[in-house]
TORPA-321745 format. One record per residue (C-alpha): x, y, z; residue number from 1. Coordinates in steps of 0.001 Angstrom, whole numbers. Example, Ala and Ser with C-alpha at 12.3 -4.5 7.8 and 13.67 -1.06 7.14 Angstrom:
REM residues 2
+---------+---------+---------+-----+
:       x :       y :       z : num :
+---------+---------+---------+-----+
:   12300 :   -4500 :    7800 :   1 :
:   13670 :   -1060 :    7140 :   2 :
+---------+---------+---------+-----+
//
This chain:
REM residues 81
+---------+---------+---------+-----+
:       x :       y :       z : num :
+---------+---------+---------+-----+
:  175969 :   31484 :  162117 :   1 :
:  178694 :   28936 :  162924 :   2 :
:  182117 :   29674 :  160956 :   3 :
:  184671 :   27165 :  160822 :   4 :
:  188210 :   28753 :  159891 :   5 :
:  191246 :   27072 :  158852 :   6 :
:  194675 :   27582 :  159330 :   7 :
:  196842 :   27386 :  156472 :   8 :
:  199949 :   26079 :  158447 :   9 :
:  200755 :   22551 :  158630 :  10 :
:  201249 :   20731 :  161604 :  11 :
:  205056 :   20550 :  161726 :  12 :
:  205066 :   24320 :  161230 :  13 :
:  202461 :   24552 :  164211 :  14 :
:  204974 :   22113 :  166515 :  15 :
:  207529 :   24457 :  165384 :  16 :
:  205962 :   27419 :  166537 :  17 :
:  205062 :   25900 :  169808 :  18 :
:  208359 :   25011 :  170207 :  19 :
:  209825 :   28435 :  169794 :  20 :
:  207349 :   29775 :  172241 :  21 :
:  208287 :   27400 :  174361 :  22 :
:  212178 :   27700 :  174080 :  23 :
:  211465 :   31258 :  174797 :  24 :
:  209654 :   31101 :  177743 :  25 :
:  211930 :   28942 :  179393 :  26 :
:  214890 :   31265 :  178694 :  27 :
:  213376 :   33114 :  180910 :  28 :
:  213351 :   30856 :  184084 :  29 :
:  213525 :   27027 :  184659 :  30 :
:  210409 :   24717 :  184731 :  31 :
:  210833 :   24461 :  188367 :  32 :
:  211756 :   28207 :  188929 :  33 :
:  208116 :   28664 :  187228 :  34 :
:  206742 :   26261 :  189203 :  35 :
:  207468 :   28517 :  192493 :  36 :
:  206535 :   31488 :  190885 :  37 :
:  202937 :   29700 :  190386 :  38 :
:  202944 :   28869 :  193866 :  39 :
:  203807 :   32383 :  194839 :  40 :
:  201094 :   33883 :  192094 :  41 :
:  198541 :   31446 :  193363 :  42 :
:  199088 :   32141 :  197243 :  43 :
:  198584 :   36108 :  196527 :  44 :
:  195285 :   35408 :  194689 :  45 :
:  193912 :   33137 :  197580 :  46 :
:  195354 :   35542 :  200265 :  47 :
:  193432 :   38201 :  198223 :  48 :
:  190362 :   36041 :  197580 :  49 :
:  190213 :   36033 :  201752 :  50 :
:  189615 :   39875 :  201942 :  51 :
:  187345 :   40394 :  198488 :  52 :
:  185117 :   37852 :  199541 :  53 :
:  183413 :   34730 :  196805 :  54 :
:  185170 :   34229 :  193303 :  55 :
:  182758 :   32737 :  191492 :  56 :
:  185616 :   31061 :  188796 :  57 :
:  187430 :   30040 :  191977 :  58 :
:  187491 :   26180 :  190623 :  59 :
:  188292 :   27352 :  187173 :  60 :
:  191404 :   29410 :  188188 :  61 :
:  192070 :   26291 :  190345 :  62 :
:  192738 :   24278 :  187682 :  63 :
:  194171 :   26598 :  185373 :  64 :
:  196660 :   26513 :  187977 :  65 :
:  196742 :   22721 :  188654 :  66 :
:  197663 :   22435 :  185000 :  67 :
:  200182 :   24635 :  184282 :  68 :
:  201914 :   23310 :  187209 :  69 :
:  201292 :   19655 :  186260 :  70 :
:  202919 :   21214 :  182638 :  71 :
:  206341 :   22919 :  184748 :  72 :
:  206473 :   19284 :  186137 :  73 :
:  206323 :   17828 :  183151 :  74 :
:  208643 :   19932 :  181217 :  75 :
:  211272 :   19643 :  184305 :  76 :
:  211112 :   15901 :  184201 :  77 :
:  211593 :   16187 :  180464 :  78 :
:  214633 :   18323 :  180579 :  79 :
:  215780 :   15423 :  183516 :  80 :
:  215665 :   13104 :  181087 :  81 :
+---------+---------+---------+-----+
//
């Protein structure tokens, strides 16, 4: 059975909630620092994978990494503007 759930929140309240989450995230690090951390995490993953062997989710993990990097770059560009 496929049920759909509907949020009682308005689009404006969702945008505000996302904004608050992003603000909290970037209070910890700048987007450029986060991108650097992502590279460190991904590099560690790549090194581990060489030792651990094949990972069938490797491509999915790369796409997630790439999307997070693009997000950080876009946030850095918005901050600079």
